[in-house]
N, C-alpha and C positions, 0 to 999 in steps of 0.2 A: 023737540028736535033736542039732539042730547050739545047743553052748554059743557064747552073746555077750557079753564080758567090753565094760561099760559106764562107760566113765569119766564120773566129774561126774554119773553117773546119781540126784547129791537135786537137783540145778540145771534149771530151768529146760527146756533142751534134751536134754539125757541123761533126765534122767525120760521126756521125751517119746518119745525111740528106746528105753527102758528097756521104758516101756510096750506098743509097737506091736510091738517081738520079742515079746514075752510072748504076746502074740492071737495071732502069727501061728505060736508054739505054739515057740517056742526057751526053751528054757532061758539065761537073764541072770543074767550075774556083776554084779553093781553093786558098781564098784571107785572108791571112795573117803574121803572124812572119814567121809560120815552116808550112812545106807542110804538105799536107793533106794524106787520105788514099788513094786520088784516082784523075784522072785529072792531073791539070795543074795550077804549084806552082805559086802567084803574089805576094810578098812578100807585106806588108804593118804594118806599128806600126800605129794602133787607138790613141794611144795617139799624135798621132805629123802630118801626113797623111793626104792627101787623095789619097783613091787606083785606082788605073785604071781599070775599070769597063769594057773596051773595047770588046766587044764584046760579052757582057754578054746577055742573053736578060728577068733575073731572076734571082733578087737577095736576098736570104734567108741569112738576117745578125744575125749571132751565134754568133758571138763574144764582150766577153767584162770580166769585170773583177768580180770576184765575194769575198765572204767574209764578214765577221763581224767587220771591223775594229775601232779602238777606232777614236769619233768623233776628228776632228780636226789632225789627225794624217794625218803622209807623205802618208801611206797607202789612208785614205779614197782622199786625192787631188790625188794621182794618181787613184782612180775607177772611180773620176768625169770625168777627163782627157777623159776615154774609151768611160764608159759609156753615157757620155752626149756628150762631144765633138768628142767623136770619131763618133756616131750618126750624127753628124751634119757634119762633112766629107762626111760622105756613102753619108746623100741624095744627096749632092750636086753634086757628081760623080756619084750618080744613075738616076739623069736625065730626070724624068719621068717612067724610069722601073719601071714596078710590083717589091714592093720589099714587105716582108715577114722579119717582125722584131720581134724576140722573146724576150718577155719579164718578165714577172713572175708575180706568185699570192703575192708576196710580195707590190706589189705597193698598194694595197689595203689598204683602214683604217681600224687599229686595234681596240680592242672591244669584246664584247657578241658576238651581233647580226651576226655571218657566220656562222651556220649553213647550209646555202643555199644562195653564193652568184652569182647574175649575174654580168653582165658584166656592171649595171649602180649603181653601189655597188659604197659610194664614193674612189676615190683614196684621199690621203692625210694621212697625219700623219704619215707618215713612221717610224719606229722606229730604222732605220738602214741606215747608206751609202750606201746600197745595196739598199736598197727598195724606198730612195730616191734621189737616180740615174736612179734607173730603169724608175721613174715614167716620171721624168723630159725630158728624152732620149726617152720613150714612146709618149710625146705629141708633140714631133717633130716630132717625125714617121706620127702620127697620122694628125698633120695640113697640112703635108704632102700627104696624100691618101694613107698611110702604111696600109697593115692589120698587128695589133699586136696581137701574139698569149702570152696569160699567164699562162702556167702549174703552175705545185706545184710542188715543191720536188723532180725534176727528179732524176730518180733511175736505177739502170742495171746496164751490165755488164762492167767492169771496170770504174764504178762510183769512183772519184777519192776526193768525198765532204762528201755526207752526210754518207756516210758508216764506212767509213777510222774514220770519227770522233764520230760517236756513236761505235761503237770499244773503241775508243779512252781511255771514258770512262764508262767504265767496272774496277773496280775496288775490287777485291780479291771479284769478281764469284756475286759483286752485280753490279747493276748499278739503278741508282738515278734518278727518273725521280719527276716532277712538279705535284700533281692535283692529281684527279684520270684517266682514261682513257676515253679519247675520241675518236671522229670520225673525220678522215681527209682523205681528199684526198691527194693524190700519184700522177704523171706521169711517165709509162715506158718510157723511150729513143725512143723506139720505135715507143710510139706513138706518140710521140712530131714529131720524125722527118716524120713520114706520113703526120700529117699536116702542115707542114711546106710545105713540095711538094704539097699537096692540094690547101692550102690558096691561093695563085696566081692567084688562078680562081674566091674568095671569096670578096665581096664588102667590102669597106674599113672597118675601123673597128677594135674593138678587141673583140676576141674569150676568151672563158675559154676552155683549153686545161686539161686533166685528164683522170686517169682512170676510168673504166664507172661505179665503184660503191664505196663510201670510206669507210675506212680501222678502225678498232680497234685498235687504237695507240698501248695501250700492246700486243694486239699479231701482227700485225704486225712486230714492233721488236722482239720479242721473237723469232719470226719466220724469222726472217734478223740475227739474232746471230746464231740461229742452224744450219742457212746454212752454218754460216761461223765456224761450230767448235767450235764457246764457248758457255759454259753452264755459266749459269750465271740468275742470281733471281733480276725483277723488281719490287724493293719498292719504294712508293711514300712520294714524303716531300711536305707539306705542301708551294700551291703558293707562299703565302708571302714569306716565309723563303726564296723560291729560287729566285726570288727579290732582298733579300737582301746579299744573294750571289755575285747574277748577282751585282750590284753596287760596291762591293767591290770590285770582279774581275774589272771590267771599272777602277776601281781606281787604282789598281796593275797596269794593264795595260799601266797606262798614263807614269808609268815609266817607261814600253822600249816600247816606241812608233811604233816600226815596227814589235809589235806580239800581234795578235788575245787573246783578255781577255775567258777566259774559258768557262764561260757561261756571255751569254750578257741578257739584256731587250727583245731582239729579239728572238733569242731562248726560253725563257720559255714562248712568248706568242705564239711559234708557236708551243708549245706543250704542252700546260697547253689550250686552249683554242679549239673547236670544230670549224675545217675552213672545208669547203666541195663547192665546187669549181659546179656551175649548168653549166653543158656544153650542153646544149640543142639547143644552138644557133651554135654551130659548125660542130654538130646531123645533123640540118638540113637542112648542105651545104652538107650534105652525107659523113661527117668523124665518124667518129667509132673508138674509142680505143679497139686494140683488143687483146693490149699485157694485165698483171696484175701481181697483187706478188708473187701469187703462182706460174707464170710461171718460176722462179726465186729458191726460196725456197723450192718450192714441199708441202706444207703445208697448205699453209691460203688462203682462200678464203674470199672474202669482209668480212665485219662484220659490 
C-alpha cells in the first residue's frame, strides 16, 4: 500500500487531497498543525520545524500561508517563514522521495499578455507577498526535482478565502469590479486534488492546473453570488480608479499592520486583466479537469 504524506491536510486544498488519496486506498499521513479528515496526524509547524516523514512514499505539499498582507508587516514575515522556510525544511525531510509541491499562478509576471499562459511565462515581478514567497518556495522545489503545480483561484465547497472575500465586498446590493469583464481561469479544488495524486508520476517541472475552459469574469461572479443567495448588481469602475483606491487602502493598512488592506494592487490586477492558463502540459500526462463552476452554481457554462 502506498503511503502519501499530505502537508496542510486540515486546510481547504490539503483536506481534499488527503480524502481523495484515502478513497483510492492509500495510507495517508496528515502533516500539519491540526489533524486532517483521514489517516494519521503528524504534528508539524512549517514555520519552525523539520517534519517527520518516516514511512511516506510520496509527499504532497499543500501547506501554505495565504493572504495579501501589507509589505513589511509581521504577516508578510510569517508568510515567508512558512512558504519559503517551510519548503526548505520539507525538502530536507523528503530526502529523495517524490514531492508534489502546490504553487500558484500568482507567481507569473503581471502584465497585459496573459491570454494564454504556458509554464514558460516569466516568473518575476509578483505584486504581493504571497506571489513572491510562492515563487521563492517553488524555485527551491524545482531545484530539488519536484513536480510543481500552478492552479489559479481554487474554489469549491468549504472555500474559506475567495467566496467569503467576494461576498464581503457587496454593498447595498452592488458589487464594484475594476474595468470591463475579462476571461479568467479558475481551478475547482477537486481538479487540483486529482492532479496532486497523479503528478507523483510526472516528470519534474511546473504544470498549470485549471478547469477545462476559462470563464467570463462577470458571469462567473454573478453565478457565485446567486448560488449563495445574494442579489447584487455588478458595476464597473475604471481600473485607474481602482488602483488609486488600492494605494489608499495600503496606506491605511500600514497603520494597522495585523490587518489586510480592503483592496490591493494584486487584487485589481487579477480581476481587471485576462488571466488564462494553458493546461495542455498537464493534459499530455493524462490529467483532465472534470469539474467546472456550474457543478457548484448550477447555471454557468464556461465563457
